[in-house]
C-alpha positions as CSV (number, residue, x, y, z in Angstrom):
1,M,-10.2,3.1,24.0
2,I,-7.7,5.5,23.7
3,L,-7.9,5.4,20.3
4,R,-11.8,5.6,19.8
5,D,-12.0,8.8,22.7
6,K,-9.1,10.8,20.8
7,L,-10.9,10.1,17.5
8,A,-14.2,10.9,19.1
9,E,-12.6,14.4,20.4
10,I,-11.1,15.4,16.7
11,I,-13.9,14.4,14.5
12,P,-15.9,17.4,15.3
13,G,-13.1,19.8,14.5
14,L,-12.3,17.8,11.3
15,R,-15.6,18.4,10.1
16,K,-16.0,21.9,11.2
17,E,-12.6,22.5,9.2
18,A,-14.1,20.4,6.3
19,A,-17.1,23.0,6.1
20,E,-14.9,25.8,6.6
21,V,-12.8,24.8,3.4
22,F,-15.9,24.1,1.3
23,G,-17.5,27.3,2.3
24,M,-14.3,29.6,1.1
25,G,-15.1,28.7,-2.5
26,P,-17.4,25.6,-3.6
27,N,-17.6,26.9,-7.1
28,E,-13.6,27.4,-7.3
29,V,-11.6,25.7,-9.9
30,I,-9.1,23.7,-8.6
31,N,-8.0,21.8,-11.4
32,E,-7.9,21.6,-15.2
33,V,-8.2,18.3,-17.3
34,T,-6.1,17.9,-20.3
35,T,-7.1,15.5,-22.8
36,E,-4.0,13.3,-21.7
37,Q,-5.0,12.9,-18.5
38,I,-8.6,11.7,-20.2
39,F,-7.0,8.7,-21.9
40,G,-4.0,8.5,-19.3
41,G,-6.1,7.2,-16.4
42,M,-6.8,10.3,-14.7
43,R,-3.1,10.9,-14.3
44,G,-2.4,13.7,-12.3
45,I,-6.0,15.2,-11.8
46,K,-6.6,16.9,-8.3
47,S,-10.3,15.4,-7.3
48,L,-9.7,13.5,-4.0
49,I,-9.4,14.4,-0.4
50,C,-7.1,12.1,1.6
51,D,-5.3,13.7,5.0
52,T,-3.6,10.7,5.8
53,S,-0.5,11.0,3.6
54,E,1.0,12.8,0.4
55,V,3.4,11.8,-1.9
56,G,5.4,15.2,-3.0
57,L,7.1,15.1,-6.4
58,D,10.4,15.9,-4.7
59,T,9.6,14.2,-1.1
60,G,8.2,11.0,-1.5
61,L,5.5,9.8,1.2
62,I,4.5,11.8,4.1
63,I,2.6,10.8,6.6
64,R,0.8,13.3,8.5
65,G,3.5,15.4,7.8
66,I,6.4,13.5,9.0
67,P,8.6,12.1,6.2
68,I,8.5,8.5,6.0
69,L,12.5,8.6,6.6
70,E,11.7,10.0,9.8
71,L,9.4,7.2,10.7
72,T,11.5,3.9,10.0
73,D,12.1,3.2,13.6
74,K,8.4,3.3,15.0
75,L,5.5,0.3,15.0
76,P,2.8,-0.5,12.7
77,E,0.7,0.3,15.4
78,E,2.0,3.8,15.9
79,I,1.5,4.4,12.8
80,F,-2.0,3.3,12.3
81,Y,-2.7,5.6,15.3
82,L,-0.4,8.6,14.0
83,L,-2.8,7.8,10.1
84,L,-5.9,8.6,11.8
85,T,-5.3,11.2,14.3
86,G,-2.2,13.0,13.0
87,E,0.0,12.4,15.9
88,L,1.8,9.7,17.6
89,P,0.4,7.5,20.8
90,N,2.0,8.4,23.7
91,D,2.8,4.9,25.4
92,E,-0.5,4.8,27.4
93,A,-2.1,5.0,23.8
94,L,0.4,2.4,22.2
95,E,-0.1,0.0,24.7
96,D,-4.3,0.4,24.4
97,L,-3.9,-0.4,21.1
98,Q,-1.5,-2.9,21.2
99,W,-4.0,-4.7,24.0
100,E,-7.2,-4.0,21.6
101,L,-5.9,-5.7,18.7
102,R,-4.6,-8.7,20.6
103,R,-8.1,-9.4,22.2
104,R,-9.4,-9.4,18.4
105,G,-7.0,-11.6,17.8
106,D,-9.2,-14.8,17.6
107,V,-10.0,-15.3,13.8
108,P,-13.6,-17.2,13.2
109,F,-13.1,-21.0,12.7
110,Y,-14.9,-20.4,9.1
111,V,-12.2,-18.3,7.7
112,W,-9.8,-21.5,8.4
113,N,-12.3,-23.9,6.6
114,T,-12.5,-21.3,3.9
115,I,-8.8,-21.2,3.0
116,N,-8.6,-25.1,3.2
117,A,-11.6,-25.6,0.7
118,L,-9.4,-23.6,-1.7
119,P,-7.3,-26.0,-4.2
120,M,-3.8,-25.9,-3.4
121,E,-3.1,-24.5,-6.3
122,T,-4.9,-20.8,-5.5
123,H,-3.3,-17.7,-5.7
124,P,-2.5,-16.4,-2.4
125,M,-3.9,-13.3,-3.0
126,V,-7.4,-15.0,-3.9
127,M,-6.7,-17.2,-0.5
128,L,-6.5,-13.9,1.7
129,N,-9.1,-12.0,-0.2
130,S,-11.5,-15.1,-0.1
131,A,-10.6,-14.7,3.9
132,V,-11.5,-11.1,4.0
133,L,-14.3,-11.4,2.4
134,V,-16.3,-14.1,4.3
135,M,-15.3,-12.1,7.6
136,E,-18.2,-9.8,6.2
137,N,-20.4,-11.9,8.2
138,E,-18.6,-10.3,11.3
139,S,-19.5,-6.6,10.1
140,F,-20.7,-4.5,12.8
141,F,-20.8,-1.9,10.6
142,R,-23.3,-3.2,8.7
143,K,-25.7,-4.4,11.5
144,R,-25.4,-0.7,12.8
145,Y,-26.3,0.7,9.6
146,D,-29.5,-1.8,9.6
147,E,-30.5,-0.8,12.9
148,G,-30.3,2.8,11.4
149,M,-27.3,4.7,13.5
150,P,-27.2,8.1,12.3
151,K,-24.4,8.4,9.8
152,D,-22.5,11.0,11.9
153,M,-22.1,7.9,13.8
154,L,-20.9,5.3,11.5
155,W,-17.5,5.8,12.0
156,E,-17.3,4.2,15.1
157,P,-18.4,0.5,14.1
158,M,-16.2,1.0,10.9
159,L,-13.5,1.9,13.5
160,W,-14.6,-2.0,15.2
161,D,-14.2,-3.5,12.3
162,S,-11.1,-2.4,11.0
163,L,-9.5,-3.1,14.3
164,N,-10.9,-6.8,14.2
165,L,-9.4,-6.8,10.3
166,I,-6.0,-5.5,11.3
167,A,-5.2,-7.8,14.4
168,R,-6.7,-10.8,12.3
169,I,-4.9,-10.2,8.8
170,P,-1.1,-10.7,9.8
171,I,-2.3,-14.3,11.4
172,I,-4.6,-15.6,8.3
173,A,-1.6,-14.3,6.0
174,A,1.0,-16.3,7.8
175,Y,-1.3,-19.4,7.6
176,I,-1.5,-18.9,4.0
177,Y,2.4,-18.8,3.7
178,R,2.4,-22.1,5.5
179,R,-0.2,-23.9,3.8
180,K,0.6,-22.8,0.0
181,F,4.3,-23.4,0.5
182,N,4.1,-26.6,2.9
183,K,5.7,-25.2,5.6
184,G,4.0,-27.2,8.2
185,P,0.9,-26.4,10.6
186,R,-0.5,-23.3,11.5
187,I,1.7,-21.5,14.0
188,N,-0.4,-20.0,17.3
189,P,0.2,-16.4,17.7
190,D,2.4,-15.3,20.7
191,F,0.4,-11.9,22.0
192,R,3.4,-10.8,23.9
193,L,5.1,-9.5,20.9
194,D,3.8,-6.4,18.6
195,W,2.0,-6.9,15.8
196,A,4.7,-6.8,13.0
197,A,7.1,-9.5,15.0
198,N,4.1,-11.8,15.5
199,Y,3.6,-11.9,12.0
200,A,7.0,-12.5,11.6
201,R,6.5,-15.4,14.1
202,L,3.6,-16.7,12.6
203,L,5.5,-16.8,9.2
204,G,8.1,-20.1,10.8
205,V,11.0,-17.8,8.9
206,E,14.4,-18.7,10.8
207,D,15.1,-15.6,12.8
208,P,17.8,-16.1,15.2
209,D,19.4,-12.7,15.6
210,G,15.7,-11.1,15.4
211,S,16.7,-8.9,12.0
212,F,13.5,-10.7,10.5
213,A,11.2,-9.4,13.0
214,D,13.1,-5.8,12.5
215,L,12.2,-6.1,8.5
216,M,8.5,-7.0,9.1
217,R,8.2,-3.8,11.4
218,L,10.2,-1.7,8.6
219,Y,8.0,-3.3,5.6
220,M,4.8,-2.5,7.4
221,V,5.7,0.9,8.1
222,L,6.9,1.5,4.7
223,H,4.0,0.1,2.4
224,S,1.1,1.3,4.9
225,D,-0.4,4.4,3.0
226,H,0.7,6.1,-0.3
227,E,-2.5,8.8,-0.5
228,G,-6.0,7.9,-1.7
229,G,-5.4,7.5,-5.4
230,N,-3.5,4.6,-6.2
231,V,-5.1,1.7,-7.2
232,S,-6.4,0.3,-4.4
233,A,-6.4,3.2,-2.4
234,M,-9.1,4.6,-5.0
235,A,-10.8,1.2,-5.4
236,T,-11.3,0.7,-1.5
237,Q,-12.6,4.3,-1.1
238,T,-14.9,4.0,-4.1
239,I,-16.3,0.7,-2.7
240,N,-16.7,2.2,0.6
241,S,-18.4,5.5,-0.5
242,A,-21.7,3.8,-1.3
243,L,-21.7,2.5,2.4
244,S,-20.1,-1.1,2.2
245,D,-18.3,-2.2,4.8
246,V,-14.7,-2.7,5.7
247,Y,-14.8,-5.8,4.0
248,F,-16.1,-5.8,1.0
249,S,-14.5,-2.1,0.7
250,V,-11.1,-3.8,1.3
251,S,-11.4,-6.6,-0.6
252,G,-12.2,-4.4,-3.8
253,G,-8.5,-3.2,-2.8
254,L,-7.2,-6.2,-2.8
255,N,-8.0,-6.9,-6.1
256,G,-6.4,-3.9,-7.4
257,L,-3.4,-4.4,-5.6
258,A,-3.0,-7.7,-7.1
259,G,-2.4,-6.5,-10.6
260,P,1.2,-6.8,-12.1
261,L,1.2,-2.4,-12.2
262,H,0.7,-2.4,-8.5
263,G,1.3,-4.9,-5.7
264,L,2.7,-7.5,-8.0
265,A,5.5,-4.7,-9.0
266,N,8.2,-6.3,-6.2
267,Q,7.8,-9.7,-7.3
268,E,8.6,-8.4,-11.0
269,C,11.8,-6.5,-10.1
270,L,13.5,-9.7,-8.3
271,R,12.3,-11.7,-11.2
272,F,14.7,-9.3,-13.4
273,I,17.5,-9.4,-10.9
274,I,17.5,-13.5,-10.4
275,K,17.3,-13.2,-14.4
276,L,20.0,-10.9,-14.9
277,R,22.4,-12.8,-12.8
278,D,21.3,-16.3,-14.0
279,D,21.8,-14.9,-17.8
280,I,25.3,-13.6,-16.7
281,G,26.1,-16.9,-15.0
282,H,27.9,-15.4,-12.3
283,T,27.8,-12.6,-9.4
284,P,28.3,-9.9,-12.0
285,S,30.7,-7.3,-12.7
286,D,29.7,-3.5,-13.0
287,N,30.4,-3.3,-16.4
288,E,28.5,-6.7,-17.1
289,V,25.3,-5.2,-15.4
290,R,25.6,-1.9,-17.2
291,D,25.7,-3.9,-20.6
292,Y,23.1,-6.0,-20.0
293,C,21.0,-3.1,-18.9
294,L,21.9,-1.1,-22.1
295,N,21.4,-3.8,-24.6
296,L,17.5,-3.7,-22.9
297,L,17.1,-0.2,-22.9
298,N,18.1,-0.5,-27.0
299,N,15.9,-2.8,-27.5
300,K,12.9,-0.7,-25.6
301,R,12.6,-2.9,-22.8
302,V,12.3,-1.6,-19.3
303,I,14.4,-2.2,-16.1
304,A,12.1,-3.3,-13.5
305,G,11.9,-1.2,-10.5
306,Y,13.1,2.2,-12.5
307,G,10.5,4.9,-12.9
308,H,7.7,6.4,-10.5
309,A,4.5,7.4,-11.4
310,V,4.7,10.2,-8.9
311,L,8.1,10.9,-7.9
312,R,10.5,12.5,-9.1
313,V,13.7,11.0,-6.9
314,T,14.6,8.1,-5.3
315,D,11.7,7.0,-3.4
316,P,12.5,7.3,0.2
317,R,11.2,4.0,1.3
318,F,14.0,1.8,-1.6
319,T,16.6,4.4,0.6
320,A,15.2,2.9,4.3
321,F,15.2,-0.6,2.9
322,V,19.0,-0.3,1.3
323,E,20.0,1.3,4.9
324,F,18.1,-1.8,6.3
325,G,19.9,-4.0,3.7
326,N,23.8,-2.1,4.3
327,K,23.7,-3.3,8.1
328,H,22.2,-7.1,7.7
329,M,23.0,-8.4,4.7
330,D,26.0,-6.1,2.9
331,D,27.7,-9.1,1.7
332,D,24.6,-11.3,-0.1
333,E,24.9,-11.5,-3.8
334,I,21.1,-10.6,-4.4
335,F,21.3,-7.8,-2.5
336,G,24.7,-6.2,-4.0
337,I,23.1,-6.3,-7.4
338,V,20.4,-4.0,-6.2
339,K,22.8,-1.7,-5.3
340,Q,24.5,-2.2,-8.9
341,L,21.7,-1.2,-10.4
342,F,20.9,1.8,-8.2
343,N,24.4,3.5,-9.7
344,I,24.2,2.2,-12.7
345,V,20.6,2.6,-14.7
346,P,19.4,6.2,-13.4
347,K,22.9,7.1,-15.0
348,L,21.7,5.3,-18.5
349,L,18.2,6.4,-18.1
350,M,19.2,10.2,-18.2
351,E,22.0,9.3,-21.2
352,G,18.8,8.0,-23.0
353,G,17.0,10.6,-22.3
354,K,14.8,9.3,-19.7
355,A,15.9,12.1,-17.0
356,K,12.3,12.9,-16.0
357,D,12.0,9.7,-13.7
358,P,15.0,7.7,-14.0
359,W,15.0,6.8,-10.1
360,P,14.1,3.6,-8.4
361,N,11.1,2.8,-6.4
362,V,10.3,0.9,-3.5
363,D,9.8,-2.1,-5.2
364,A,13.7,-1.9,-6.8
365,A,14.8,-3.2,-3.2
366,S,11.9,-4.7,-1.5
367,G,11.9,-8.4,-2.7
368,A,15.6,-8.9,-2.4
369,L,15.4,-8.7,1.0
370,L,12.8,-11.2,1.6
371,F,14.5,-13.6,-0.7
372,H,17.3,-13.2,1.6
373,Y,15.2,-14.4,4.4
374,G,14.4,-17.4,2.8
375,M,11.5,-16.3,1.4
376,T,11.8,-17.2,-1.9
377,E,8.0,-17.7,-3.0
378,Y,6.9,-14.5,-5.4
379,D,3.5,-15.0,-5.5
380,Y,3.1,-14.2,-1.5
381,Y,5.1,-10.9,-1.4
382,T,2.0,-8.7,-2.9
383,V,0.6,-10.5,0.4
384,L,3.1,-8.9,2.3
385,F,2.2,-5.9,0.9
386,S,-1.5,-6.3,1.5
387,V,-0.9,-6.6,5.3
388,S,0.8,-3.7,5.2
389,R,-1.9,-1.8,3.3
390,V,-4.7,-2.4,5.5
391,L,-3.5,-0.3,7.8
392,G,-3.7,2.6,5.5
393,L,-6.9,2.0,3.7
394,A,-8.6,1.0,6.9
395,A,-7.4,4.6,8.4
396,Q,-8.9,6.2,5.3
397,L,-12.2,4.8,5.3
398,I,-12.7,5.3,9.1
399,L,-11.9,9.4,8.4
400,N,-14.1,9.1,5.4
401,R,-17.2,7.9,7.6
402,A,-16.3,10.4,10.2
403,L,-16.8,13.5,7.2
404,N,-19.7,11.5,5.7
405,R,-17.9,11.7,2.4
406,P,-20.6,11.3,-0.3
407,I,-20.6,8.7,-2.7
408,I,-17.8,9.0,-5.5
409,R,-19.1,9.6,-8.8
410,P,-17.1,11.3,-11.7
411,K,-18.6,12.3,-14.6
412,S,-17.6,10.2,-17.7
413,V,-17.9,11.3,-21.3
414,T,-18.0,9.9,-24.9
415,T,-15.1,9.4,-27.3
416,G,-17.6,11.1,-29.8
417,W,-18.4,14.2,-27.2
418,L,-14.7,14.9,-26.9
419,K,-14.2,14.8,-30.6
420,K,-16.4,18.0,-31.0
421,Q,-15.1,19.6,-27.6
422,L,-11.5,19.5,-29.1
423,A,-13.1,20.3,-32.6
424,A,-15.2,23.5,-31.5
425,K,-12.2,24.7,-29.3
426,K,-10.2,24.4,-32.6
427,K,-12.3,26.3,-34.7
428,A,-12.8,28.7,-32.0
429,A,-8.7,29.7,-31.8
430,E,-9.0,29.9,-35.8
431,E,-11.4,32.6,-35.3
432,K,-9.7,34.5,-32.9
433,K,-6.7,34.4,-35.8
């Protein structure tokens, strides 16, 4: 396989680079930790290595040095190759990767049995996670580890497991959508299609002009990776650092993705837009949107989709979705409200002293586009996010095994210890005066 051979070619250089960087200053202080960061969920502490992507305060998502807005015309398969190797594939490498995914798309029968055994009221993320976890039975990594494979070669079975998971997860996720929301029987894959277009077909969404397939391609690219410190990525990496396989690791990450402060955000944003429209009672004017949002802010309520944990600019992924919407659904009522909010809310937040992060994140637009195509089942949106994010999670795991990353084990302290440290610092400062 071309991707496997490419990784085998570059991994020795990656290992050499990592050793050289470590040797430059193993005891150098890279970051200082404040009390605010300790109590604030380690926000902003530089303590992980992630080479697949980075998120700059003023740039947004950059994948392997390429701004995300320069990648919106690429296929998800190309992005996966880029995440792993730092290069976009040529035609031969892309075709080889797509063939590899197609031949791995046979979902084990017990996965369907597992999903069908769950009550219909089960949340779709529970269905997805159950399917991912039960496939651990297929793990090449666990089998090779049990056989005593040298640690410096464990990246290879990690790659095979990752390819199996990536190949199967859209087929599984599409069936969950159809079963959970009574959309009819499971649709068989058409492996002549690319990965995301096949997913769009399997969902069964009406798509006479092919634009929904285009949206799925774009959605999978935009959500594919987002550094290593977000909840799902860090949970996945932490579990994998104990030499758990892809299935155990990604399962843990998906549990994090299911939280309302992470992967559920897009559905919360859409709920907000629908409620705004319903509360006003008609397609709102700009003044009505402004008054509605101002009332929320005056009552110390948040406006869903605005403000970001990292960015200090408009999320470029939001920009990409708005450009797609302008092309395919410019007259859509809900999408129109998305644009109204973008023109109104940042100014309100800045006027109210919220100028630090008044800009929209990707979730402020994505749900509205799905809603336009008839995917009105909010609870499923995080499954879509998960299918995409598996690309980045898998790429990070493969590289971590290639570089023999150690177990993640930060030191925790007690509140009492911290109080003593702060008191000692205060006393020392007073004695200097």
